[in-house]
C-alpha positions, 0 to 999 in steps of 0.5 A: 171579717171577711166577706167573699162573693160567692160569683169571683169570690172578690173580697171587694163587697158592700152592704146594701143599706150602706150602698142606699144610704148613699145613692138617696139625696133628701131635699126640702125647698121653699117657694115664696110670693106674694100677690099685692097684700098678699104673700104665700109659702109652698113646702116641698120635701123630695127624694131623688134615688139613682138606680144602683139606690132603686137596686139598693133598696130596702123591702117596701113597707106594707100598706096601711089595712086602714086605707084600703079599709077606707078605699074601699068604702068610699068605690062602694059609695060611689057604686052606689050613688051611681045606682041609685042615678041609673036605677037597677043595672043589673052589671052595678048591682053585680059591681056593690055587693060582688065583687068589692067585698071579695074586693076587700078580702083579696087585697086585706089577705095580701096584705097581713100575709105581706105583713107578716113576711115583711120583717124577714125580707127586711132581716134578709135586705139590712145582712145582703152584700154587693159585689163591687166588682161583678154587682152580684147581691147575696147574704152573708 
């Protein structure tokens, strides 16, 4: 099947997922050291992406709702601690009892909507091509 670029009519195009795989490198490094009789090792996983790999990257996966909930609870606890230390500052009360529930609702709603949209975005990315002549990204 011949895929032709809609902009320059070239048949020199490649799938975005293949371009992404070729422009991303994963590496693991190990650092070992010792102080006296104690020795230790540190492991580091690293991913490097070229600029072309960033252009051809798949859509970002949605974040876990649990992380959002825990983050909001943690910030609320800090707010309550500050509230008890400074004794009834109106701004902190508003922050705790109005802003954080609204933020949690907004963040969860945004994340749920993106979670529903993500499979369509990923499928579109998986069916997309990049022209090697002019750089246009198009669906095939």
